[in-house]
C-alpha positions as CSV (number, residue, x, y, z in Angstrom):
1,M,27.1,75.9,-17.8
2,T,23.9,76.4,-19.5
3,E,23.2,76.5,-23.3
4,T,20.6,78.9,-24.9
5,K,18.7,77.8,-27.7
6,P,18.5,80.2,-30.6
7,N,14.9,81.2,-30.5
8,Q,15.3,81.8,-26.8
9,M,15.2,85.5,-25.9
10,V,17.8,86.5,-23.5
11,P,16.4,89.1,-21.0
12,S,18.5,92.4,-21.2
13,R,19.8,94.2,-17.8
14,V,17.8,97.1,-16.8
15,R,20.1,100.3,-16.9
16,T,20.1,102.0,-13.7
17,Y,21.6,105.6,-13.0
18,G,23.6,106.6,-9.7
19,G,21.7,107.9,-6.8
20,W,21.2,110.8,-4.4
21,R,22.3,111.5,-1.1
22,E,21.8,114.2,1.2
23,P,24.3,116.0,3.1
24,R,24.7,115.3,6.7
25,G,27.7,117.2,7.8
26,W,29.3,116.3,11.1
27,G,26.2,115.9,13.2
28,L,26.4,112.9,15.8
29,G,24.0,109.8,15.5
30,T,20.9,110.9,13.3
31,L,21.4,114.5,14.3
32,T,22.6,117.5,11.8
33,G,25.2,119.4,12.5
34,A,23.0,122.7,13.4
35,Q,20.9,120.0,15.6
36,S,24.1,118.6,17.5
37,A,25.3,122.5,18.3
38,R,21.9,123.5,19.5
39,V,21.7,120.4,21.8
40,G,25.3,121.0,23.1
41,G,24.7,124.4,23.7
42,V,21.6,124.2,25.5
43,L,23.0,121.1,27.8
44,L,25.8,123.2,28.5
45,V,23.9,126.3,29.8
46,A,21.8,123.9,31.8
47,F,24.8,122.4,33.6
48,F,26.2,126.2,34.3
49,M,23.1,126.5,36.4
50,F,23.5,123.8,38.8
51,P,26.1,126.4,40.9
52,L,23.7,128.4,41.6
53,G,21.4,125.9,43.4
54,L,20.3,122.2,43.0
55,G,16.4,123.6,42.3
56,V,17.8,126.0,39.6
57,G,19.7,123.4,37.7
58,V,16.9,120.9,37.8
59,L,14.5,123.4,36.4
60,A,17.2,124.3,33.8
61,L,17.5,120.5,32.8
62,V,13.7,120.3,32.2
63,V,13.6,123.6,30.1
64,A,16.6,122.0,28.1
65,A,14.7,118.6,27.8
66,V,11.7,120.6,26.1
67,L,13.8,122.6,24.1
68,I,16.0,119.7,22.9
69,A,12.7,117.4,21.9
70,A,11.4,120.4,20.2
71,T,14.4,120.8,18.2
72,V,15.4,117.1,17.3
73,V,12.1,115.0,17.7
74,P,10.4,114.7,14.4
75,F,6.6,115.1,14.3
76,D,5.3,114.0,10.8
77,N,8.9,114.3,9.2
78,M,9.3,117.8,10.6
79,T,10.3,119.1,14.2
80,V,8.1,121.1,16.4
81,S,10.3,124.1,16.3
82,A,10.2,124.0,12.7
83,R,6.2,123.7,12.7
84,I,6.0,126.7,15.0
85,T,8.4,128.6,13.0
86,R,6.4,127.9,9.8
87,G,3.1,128.7,11.7
88,L,4.4,132.1,13.1
89,R,5.5,133.3,9.8
90,S,2.2,132.5,8.2
91,I,0.3,134.3,11.0
92,F,2.7,137.5,10.6
93,A,2.2,137.5,7.0
94,R,-1.4,137.3,7.2
95,S,-1.8,140.1,9.9
96,S,0.3,142.4,7.8
97,G,-1.4,141.8,4.7
98,A,1.7,140.2,2.7
99,S,-0.7,137.2,1.7
100,T,-2.9,139.3,-0.1
101,F,-2.5,140.9,-3.5
102,I,-4.9,143.1,-5.0
103,S,-4.7,145.4,-8.3
104,G,-6.8,147.0,-10.7
105,A,-8.0,150.3,-11.9
106,L,-8.4,151.7,-8.3
107,T,-4.8,150.8,-7.3
108,R,-3.5,154.1,-5.7
109,H,0.2,153.6,-6.6
110,E,1.4,153.5,-10.1
111,R,2.1,149.7,-10.9
112,K,5.4,149.4,-13.0
113,H,7.1,146.2,-12.4
114,D,5.4,144.4,-9.2
115,L,4.1,140.8,-9.3
116,P,2.7,139.4,-6.1
117,G,4.9,137.8,-3.6
118,L,8.4,136.5,-4.5
119,L,7.9,137.4,-7.8
120,A,7.7,141.3,-7.0
121,P,11.8,142.1,-7.3
122,L,11.7,140.6,-10.8
123,V,12.3,143.1,-13.6
124,P,12.4,142.0,-17.1
125,L,15.0,143.3,-19.5
126,T,14.6,143.1,-23.4
127,T,18.2,142.9,-24.7
128,D,20.1,141.9,-27.7
129,D,20.7,138.3,-27.9
130,G,23.9,138.5,-30.1
131,R,22.2,137.2,-33.2
132,G,20.0,139.8,-34.5
133,G,17.1,139.1,-32.3
134,K,15.6,139.8,-28.8
135,Q,15.8,137.9,-25.7
136,V,14.5,138.6,-22.1
137,L,16.8,138.5,-18.9
138,L,14.9,138.7,-15.6
139,W,16.6,140.9,-13.2
140,H,16.1,140.3,-9.5
141,R,16.2,143.8,-7.7
142,I,17.4,141.9,-4.3
143,T,19.8,139.3,-5.2
144,G,21.3,141.1,-8.5
145,H,20.8,137.7,-10.3
146,L,20.0,137.5,-13.9
147,T,17.7,134.8,-15.4
148,A,17.8,133.8,-19.0
149,I,15.0,131.1,-20.2
150,L,15.9,128.8,-23.1
151,R,12.7,127.5,-24.9
152,V,13.5,123.7,-25.4
153,S,11.5,120.8,-27.0
154,P,12.6,117.0,-25.4
155,I,12.8,114.5,-28.1
156,G,11.7,111.8,-25.5
157,I,12.2,108.6,-24.6
158,S,9.4,106.5,-25.5
159,L,10.7,105.4,-28.8
160,A,14.5,105.9,-28.4
161,D,17.1,103.3,-28.5
162,A,18.6,102.6,-25.2
163,R,21.9,103.5,-26.6
164,D,20.7,106.8,-27.4
165,T,19.1,107.2,-24.0
166,D,22.3,106.2,-22.4
167,R,24.4,108.7,-24.4
168,W,21.8,111.5,-23.5
169,V,21.9,111.0,-19.9
170,A,25.7,110.9,-20.0
171,S,25.7,114.1,-22.0
172,Y,23.4,115.8,-19.4
173,G,25.5,114.7,-16.6
174,S,28.4,116.1,-18.4
175,W,26.4,119.5,-18.7
176,L,25.7,119.7,-15.2
177,A,29.5,119.0,-14.2
178,D,30.5,121.5,-16.7
179,L,28.3,124.0,-14.4
180,G,31.1,123.7,-11.8
181,Y,33.5,125.6,-13.7
182,K,31.4,128.5,-14.7
183,P,31.2,130.5,-11.3
184,M,28.6,132.8,-12.8
185,V,26.2,129.9,-12.7
186,S,24.0,130.3,-9.6
187,S,21.4,127.7,-10.3
188,V,19.4,126.0,-13.2
189,A,15.9,124.9,-13.6
190,V,14.0,122.6,-15.9
191,T,10.3,123.3,-15.9
192,V,7.7,121.3,-17.8
193,D,4.3,122.5,-18.0
194,T,1.3,120.4,-19.2
195,A,-1.9,121.2,-19.6
196,P,-5.2,119.4,-21.3
197,T,-6.4,121.6,-24.0
198,G,-9.4,119.6,-25.0
199,G,-8.3,119.8,-28.7
200,T,-8.9,123.6,-29.1
201,T,-5.2,124.3,-29.5
202,V,-5.3,121.9,-32.6
203,A,-8.5,123.6,-34.0
204,D,-7.1,127.1,-33.7
205,Y,-3.8,125.9,-35.2
206,V,-5.7,124.5,-38.4
207,A,-8.0,127.2,-38.6
208,G,-5.7,130.0,-38.9
209,R,-3.5,127.8,-41.7
210,I,-6.4,127.0,-44.1
211,D,-6.1,128.9,-47.1
212,P,-9.8,130.5,-48.2
213,A,-9.0,129.7,-51.8
214,S,-8.3,126.1,-51.5
215,A,-10.4,123.4,-52.9
216,P,-13.8,122.8,-50.6
217,L,-13.1,119.1,-50.6
218,A,-9.6,119.9,-49.0
219,R,-11.4,122.2,-46.3
220,Q,-13.9,119.6,-45.8
221,I,-11.3,116.7,-45.2
222,L,-9.3,119.1,-42.6
223,G,-12.6,119.7,-41.0
224,E,-13.3,116.3,-40.2
225,L,-9.9,115.5,-38.9
226,V,-10.1,118.2,-36.6
227,A,-13.4,117.1,-35.5
228,A,-12.0,113.4,-35.1
229,T,-9.1,114.9,-32.9
230,P,-9.0,113.1,-29.4
231,T,-10.3,115.6,-26.7
232,T,-7.3,114.3,-24.4
233,A,-4.8,116.3,-26.4
234,S,-2.4,118.2,-24.0
235,D,-0.5,121.1,-24.2
236,V,3.5,120.7,-23.0
237,T,5.8,123.5,-22.7
238,T,9.4,122.8,-21.4
239,S,12.2,125.3,-20.7
240,V,15.7,125.7,-19.1
241,S,16.3,128.8,-16.9
242,V,19.8,129.8,-16.1
243,T,20.4,132.1,-13.5
244,F,23.4,133.8,-13.0
245,D,25.2,136.0,-10.3
246,P,27.1,138.9,-11.9
247,K,29.0,139.2,-8.8
248,K,31.2,136.1,-9.2
249,A,32.3,137.2,-12.5
250,S,35.8,138.3,-12.8
251,P,36.3,140.9,-13.1
252,A,32.8,141.7,-11.5
253,P,30.5,144.1,-14.2
254,P,30.4,147.5,-12.9
255,D,26.6,148.1,-13.7
256,L,23.5,146.3,-15.0
257,L,24.5,147.2,-18.8
258,A,27.8,145.2,-18.5
259,A,26.3,142.4,-16.5
260,T,23.8,141.9,-19.3
261,A,26.6,141.8,-22.0
262,E,28.6,139.2,-20.0
263,V,25.4,136.9,-19.4
264,T,24.7,137.0,-23.2
265,R,28.5,136.1,-23.8
266,W,28.1,133.1,-21.6
267,L,24.9,131.7,-22.9
268,P,25.6,130.3,-26.5
269,G,28.2,127.9,-25.0
270,I,25.8,126.7,-22.2
271,E,22.8,126.2,-24.7
272,S,25.0,124.7,-27.4
273,K,25.7,121.7,-25.3
274,L,21.8,121.1,-24.5
275,G,21.7,119.4,-28.0
276,S,23.5,116.6,-27.1
277,C,21.3,115.9,-24.0
278,G,17.9,114.7,-26.0
279,T,16.6,117.8,-26.4
280,S,16.5,120.7,-29.2
281,V,17.0,124.2,-28.3
282,L,14.0,126.1,-29.8
283,G,15.4,129.3,-29.1
284,R,15.6,132.1,-26.1
285,A,12.4,133.4,-24.6
286,S,11.1,136.7,-25.5
287,T,9.4,139.1,-23.1
288,P,5.7,138.7,-24.7
289,W,6.5,134.5,-24.4
290,L,7.3,135.1,-20.8
291,I,4.3,137.4,-20.0
292,R,2.0,134.9,-21.7
293,R,3.3,132.2,-19.7
294,L,3.1,133.9,-16.5
295,R,-0.6,135.1,-17.5
296,T,-1.7,131.6,-18.1
297,A,-0.1,130.5,-14.8
298,F,-2.0,132.9,-12.8
299,D,-5.3,132.8,-14.9
300,P,-5.6,129.3,-16.3
301,M,-8.9,130.3,-18.1
302,A,-6.8,132.6,-20.5
303,R,-4.8,129.7,-21.9
304,G,-6.5,129.6,-25.0
305,E,-6.7,133.3,-25.7
306,A,-3.0,133.6,-24.8
307,A,-2.2,130.9,-27.6
308,R,-4.4,132.5,-30.1
309,T,-2.7,135.9,-29.6
310,M,0.9,134.4,-29.8
311,A,1.3,135.7,-33.3
312,T,0.1,139.2,-32.6
313,T,2.7,139.9,-29.7
314,V,5.7,139.0,-31.8
315,G,7.9,142.2,-31.4
316,A,6.3,143.7,-28.6
317,T,8.3,145.3,-26.0
318,V,7.8,146.1,-22.1
319,T,8.3,149.7,-22.0
320,G,4.8,150.8,-20.5
321,D,3.4,152.5,-23.5
322,A,-0.3,152.2,-24.1
323,T,0.5,150.9,-27.5
324,D,2.4,147.8,-26.5
325,V,0.2,144.6,-26.9
326,L,1.4,143.0,-23.6
327,R,2.9,144.9,-20.5
328,W,5.0,143.1,-17.8
329,E,1.9,144.1,-15.2
330,D,-0.3,141.8,-17.6
331,G,1.4,138.9,-16.4
332,G,0.3,139.3,-13.0
333,P,-2.9,138.4,-11.4
334,V,-6.0,140.9,-10.4
335,T,-6.3,139.2,-7.0
336,A,-4.0,136.7,-5.4
337,E,-4.5,135.4,-1.6
338,D,-2.4,132.8,-0.2
339,D,-4.1,130.7,2.2
340,W,-2.6,127.8,4.6
341,D,-3.2,124.8,2.4
342,H,-3.9,126.4,-1.2
343,Y,-3.2,129.7,-3.3
344,R,-6.2,131.4,-4.7
345,H,-5.3,133.6,-8.1
346,D,-7.8,135.2,-10.3
347,T,-9.6,132.3,-12.1
348,G,-7.3,129.3,-10.5
349,F,-6.8,127.7,-7.1
350,S,-3.4,125.9,-6.9
351,V,-1.4,123.6,-4.3
352,S,2.2,123.3,-4.4
353,W,4.7,120.9,-3.1
354,A,8.4,120.6,-2.2
355,L,10.8,117.7,-2.3
356,D,11.1,116.0,0.9
357,E,13.2,112.7,0.1
358,A,14.9,111.9,-3.3
359,P,14.7,108.1,-4.2
360,R,16.9,106.0,-2.2
361,Q,17.5,103.5,-4.7
362,E,19.1,103.7,-8.1
363,V,16.6,104.8,-11.0
364,T,16.0,104.4,-14.2
365,S,15.7,106.7,-17.2
366,R,11.8,107.0,-16.9
367,V,11.6,107.5,-13.2
368,L,9.9,110.9,-13.8
369,V,7.6,110.1,-16.8
370,P,4.7,109.7,-14.3
371,L,5.2,112.8,-12.8
372,M,6.0,114.7,-16.4
373,S,3.5,113.1,-18.3
374,P,0.0,115.1,-19.2
375,G,-2.8,114.3,-17.0
376,V,-6.3,115.5,-16.5
377,F,-5.1,118.6,-14.3
378,P,-2.7,121.5,-15.4
379,R,0.5,120.5,-13.5
380,R,4.1,122.4,-13.5
381,V,7.3,120.5,-12.2
382,T,10.5,122.2,-11.8
383,L,13.6,120.6,-11.0
384,L,16.0,123.2,-9.5
385,Y,19.6,122.4,-9.6
386,R,22.5,124.4,-7.8
387,P,26.1,123.4,-8.7
388,F,28.9,123.7,-6.5
389,S,32.1,125.0,-8.1
390,A,34.8,122.5,-8.9
391,G,36.9,123.5,-5.8
392,D,34.0,123.4,-3.2
393,A,32.8,120.0,-4.5
394,A,36.2,118.3,-3.6
395,K,36.2,120.2,0.1
396,L,32.5,119.0,0.5
397,V,33.0,115.3,-0.3
398,E,36.0,115.2,1.9
399,R,33.9,116.8,4.9
400,E,31.1,114.3,4.1
401,I,33.6,111.4,4.4
402,G,35.1,113.0,7.7
403,G,31.5,113.5,9.2
404,Q,31.0,109.5,8.4
405,S,34.0,108.8,10.5
406,L,32.7,110.8,13.4
407,R,29.3,109.1,13.6
408,R,31.0,105.6,13.0
409,E,33.5,106.5,16.5
410,W,30.2,107.9,18.2
411,S,28.4,104.7,17.8
412,K,31.3,102.7,18.6
413,K,31.7,104.8,21.7
414,T,28.1,104.8,22.8
415,K,27.9,100.8,21.8
416,R,25.3,101.4,19.3
417,D,25.1,98.8,16.2
418,E,25.4,100.5,12.9
419,T,22.0,100.3,11.0
420,Q,21.8,99.4,7.4
421,R,20.8,102.8,6.3
422,D,24.2,103.9,7.8
423,R,26.2,101.6,6.0
424,D,24.5,102.5,2.8
425,D,24.9,106.3,3.5
426,A,28.4,105.6,4.0
427,H,28.7,103.8,0.8
428,R,26.9,106.7,-0.9
429,A,29.4,109.2,0.5
430,R,32.6,107.3,-0.8
431,Q,30.9,107.0,-4.1
432,A,30.3,110.5,-4.4
433,A,34.0,111.1,-3.5
434,Q,35.0,108.7,-5.9
435,E,32.9,110.0,-8.8
436,E,33.7,113.6,-8.1
437,A,37.8,112.5,-8.3
438,Q,36.6,111.4,-12.0
439,G,35.2,114.4,-12.9
440,A,31.6,114.2,-11.8
441,G,29.8,117.3,-10.8
442,L,28.2,118.0,-7.3
443,G,25.3,120.2,-6.7
444,L,22.0,120.6,-4.4
445,F,18.6,120.0,-6.4
446,T,15.0,120.0,-5.5
447,V,11.7,119.7,-7.2
448,W,9.0,122.2,-7.0
449,V,5.4,120.9,-8.2
450,T,2.2,122.9,-8.7
451,T,-1.1,121.7,-9.9
452,T,-3.8,124.2,-10.8
453,V,-7.7,124.1,-11.3
454,T,-10.5,126.2,-11.8
455,D,-13.0,124.6,-9.7
456,K,-12.0,124.6,-5.6
457,A,-14.3,121.6,-5.6
458,M,-11.8,119.7,-8.0
459,L,-8.7,120.3,-5.6
460,P,-8.9,117.0,-3.4
461,A,-8.7,115.3,-6.9
462,A,-5.8,117.2,-8.2
463,I,-3.8,116.7,-5.2
464,A,-4.3,113.0,-5.0
465,D,-3.3,112.6,-8.9
466,V,-0.1,114.3,-7.9
467,E,0.9,112.5,-4.9
468,E,0.3,109.2,-6.8
469,R,2.4,110.2,-9.7
470,A,4.9,111.3,-7.2
471,G,5.0,107.9,-5.6
472,Q,5.3,106.2,-8.9
473,S,8.3,108.4,-9.6
474,K,10.0,107.2,-6.2
475,L,9.9,111.0,-5.0
476,R,8.4,111.9,-1.4
477,L,6.9,115.5,-2.0
478,R,5.7,117.9,1.1
479,Q,2.8,120.4,0.6
480,C,4.1,123.9,1.1
481,R,1.5,124.5,3.8
482,G,2.0,128.4,5.0
483,A,4.0,128.8,1.8
484,Q,2.0,127.8,-1.0
485,A,2.6,131.5,-2.7
486,A,6.3,130.6,-2.5
487,G,6.0,127.2,-3.8
488,F,3.8,128.4,-6.9
489,A,6.6,131.1,-7.6
490,A,9.5,128.6,-7.4
491,S,7.5,126.1,-9.6
492,L,7.4,128.7,-12.3
493,G,11.1,128.5,-13.2
494,V,11.9,132.2,-13.4
495,G,15.1,132.4,-11.4
496,I,13.2,132.2,-7.9
497,D,15.0,130.1,-5.3
498,P,13.4,130.3,-1.9
499,S,16.5,128.9,0.0
500,V,18.7,131.7,-1.2
501,I,15.8,134.4,-0.8
502,A,15.6,133.1,2.9
503,K,19.2,133.8,3.8
504,L,18.6,137.5,2.8
505,R,16.0,138.0,5.7
């Protein structure tokens, strides 16, 4: 028994939150289900070649060994077949001209809604928000999805009490779990866009609000305060994008007008629960706001001008008329070129990353602070979450438990000792099943990160900055080599999910 003195501080226990687990399915050993099926199919075909002759059978086994090695042997965390497939896709895109986007006054075809790459099918729909205002819904012409963007302002945890932080995390988990009972919700994306402003935003804000008739002394004091503003000021924009699949509604809407009405009906319930997750909902995004955001993403030199024209674009619509202040095509770049290791667009050079591996251990509430906090270079981080329905979640966790049992029996049959990582993975699978039975949600999530510079010579420094911050956040990121334009589009938080689009091709 120990005695604690009154003036002796007792260290508080650091609160950690859950963990992540990658679905493994029924694959044998360290192989996934798809890899196990390929290996079994190739070996089966090779053995069927032996009746044709010993030489044919041996040759078939050699070919099978090469195919299996290309399919399952990792090389820098990626198999040879995956690298070949990515390289061939990049070569085909370059040869067909799909990696280059050029617009301007000499464009022969009439540009109405087209943006480069994966953004091309998006069309903005300006609709009533049901509260007397206007909102923008992004309609994806291929998938039929509708995306609504909510402008939010996080409270932050730097000065928050630990109990408040726990309550916000719990509310956020409940909000994600509730999405499993909304079949129309296809995915949710939280996007944090940070960029250094050098103090110009503060100066413009104050200059536009000084009364010319005010006292000279008051104007002088304000001028001195603005001049003393730190040059490290940053512009931080946070938004939550909710993507709906109208085809999953019951009953399914007969047309686009009915689909927008159904989405508008579901939005208030979703955004009202965000208030208990440590964030304030500022409102729904308008079409001019979205155009400015896209414009600054493609043309980072126009960020200051876009902020100055915010007041002049209120009420502007996207109709294609010359009287509009901003049109949809104004949000896209004049030129864009997708290179192997970077994406060039107007005045910017961007590099994008995708999540390769989530933290293996339990994390604290500040795990993503290094990646989200402002820095020297503009950075955009998007957390994309695709919820499983409540019924599919129960089936999935049971399937994962079955896959664990199959791998355990395989280890026994092959007399292979179970590794600590296998035991930890089995524990997480059982924990996920228990939490799902208690009402927790289940889904797939990924992270997209994009950094942008105006000088190509600064790309190495910007890349090192992002990778260092990712390491501090316990995330393993992989550069989107050969698919930089796709990573750039996914990080915008406008309803683009490359995994969904890949299934359509």
